[in-house]
N, C-alpha and C positions, 0 to 999 in steps of 0.2 A: 215271158219275154224271151225272144229268140237270141241265142248266143251267136255272135258274129265270128266267123272263122276266116283265116287268111284266104284271100283270093275269092271270097264270096262276091258275086256281082250283084249290084243294086240297080233297080230300074232307074234309068236316066243317068247312071254313074258307072258306065261300062268299065270293067277291069279294076274297080277300086278295091281296096283292101280294108277289112275291118280293123279298127284300132282300139286299143285300150288306153284310156287316159287316166292318170293318177294326178288329181289336183289336191295339193296338201299345204298345210301350214304347220311349221314346227316352232316351238318357243325359241326366241332368239338366244336365250341363255339356258343351259350352258351351250356354247357353240359346237361342242362335240356332237350334239344331237343332229344338227344340220349336216355336219360332215359325215356322220354315219349314214343318214338317209341318202345323201349325194353319192357316197361310195356304193351303196346297195343298188341304187338306180343305174349307175354306170356299169356295175358288174352284171346287171341283167341285160345290158345292151340298149337300154331305153335312151331316147333322145329328149332333150328339153325343147318344147315349143315356145316356152317363155319361163320365167322364174316360177318355180314350184308347180309346173305343169309338164309331166313326163308322159311320153307316148311309146307304146310298143305295138307291133302288129299283133292282132288278136290270135291267141292260141290257148289251149287248155293249160299248158305249162306257164305261159306268161300270166294268165289270169290267176293261177294258183300263187305264183310268186308275188304278184302285185297285191293280192288279197292279204297275204302274209305281211308284206311291208306295210300296208294300210293298218293292219292290226298293231304292228310295232309302233307306228306313228301315233296311234291313239293311246298306246301305253306310255308314250312320252308326253302326254297331255297336249298333243297336237290335234289337228283335225285333218281328215282326208276323205275324199270321195273317189271311187273308182267308177269310171264310165266306159261303156261300150258304144262305139260310134263309127260313122263313116265320114270321110272328108267330102264335103259338098263342093268345095272349090279349093284348089291348091294341092291336090293329091300328089302331083309330081314333085312339088317342093318338099313335102313331108318325106316322100320316098327318097329323094335326093339327099336330104339331111341324114336319113337312116343309113343309106349306102355310104355316105361320106364318113359316118362314124365307124362303119365296118372297115372301110379302107384305111382309116387311121389305125385301127387295131391290127389290120394286116401289116401295115407299115411298121408297127411296133414289133411284130413277130420277125419281120425281115431284119430289123435292127438288132434284135436279140440273137438271131442266127449269126449275124456278122460278129457279135461279141463271142458267141460260142466258137466259131471258126478261129477267131483270133486267140482264144484260149487254147485250142488244139495246137495252133502254130507255136504258141509259147511252150507247150509241153514238149514239142519236138526240139525247139531251140534249147531248152533246158535239159534235154534228155531225160525227161520224166516218163518212163515207160513202166509203170507199175499197175497192178490190179486195182489198187486203191484209187489211183488217178482215173483209170478206165471206168470204175464203178461210179465215181463222182460225175464224170462226163455223161455216163448213161442216164443217171438220175436227171441231169439237166436237160437231156434230149427228151426224156419222157415228159418233163414239165412243158417243154415247147410243143410237143405233139398234143398234149391235153389242152393247152391254151388254144392252139389252132382249132381243135375239135369244138371247143366251146364257142368260138367265134363263128365257125361254119354253121353250127346249129341255129344261130340267130340271124344268119345272113340269108334271109328269106327272099331277097330280091336279086341276089347274085352280084355283089360288089366286084368291081374290076380288079381289086388287089389280091384276090384269092390265088390266082395262078402264080404270081410272084412269091407269095408266102409259101405255097406248096413246093415250088422249086427250091426255095431257100431251106426249108426243112429237109427236103430230099438231099440237098448238098451236105447238110449237117450229118445226115444218116450215112452217106457215102464216106465222108471224111472220118466219122467215128469208126466205121468198119475198117478203114485203112489203119487207123490208130490202134484198134484192137489187135489187128494182125501183127503190128509192130510190137505191141506189149507181149503177145504170146511168143513171138520170136525171141525177144529179149529175155523173157523168163526161161525159155528152153535153153538158151545159151548159157545162162548163169547156173544151170544145174550141173 
């Protein structure tokens, strides 16, 4: 059986993308099992086509992750089938749903960047210019960058929210550099 890769063209279905579908059933109790599966599917960037049917563009990494999740579902006494397929009709709808999910994630990044910048403004307002505060903010910025990188890796169709998210993270970087300069200046004055 041939593995379908992203952007493989299929006869009569020009420009379609191969997809992986995970069709599963998890026992209704305990409810934490369903929540665990839902969180994992969302963390992979998959979209739901309907209840208990999740889709990802086909890739080696996506297949590996979904195979692992399938195994975990089976260990929960659930059932799961992993399918490789192409969309015969409605490809644009599936792509649009996938892009909308990425745009939602990019919007979350923008919101978190606004929170980050508000936190820096508070540090200025409270005159907190210490290495400990700087280090804490640097850790937060690394988390934002890593989160953005994970979203970009699964954004195979180029969702429109990317540029705004990149600009927001860049603004956080610039503002943190200015804050760092102030911390260094304050520390030098106190010696």
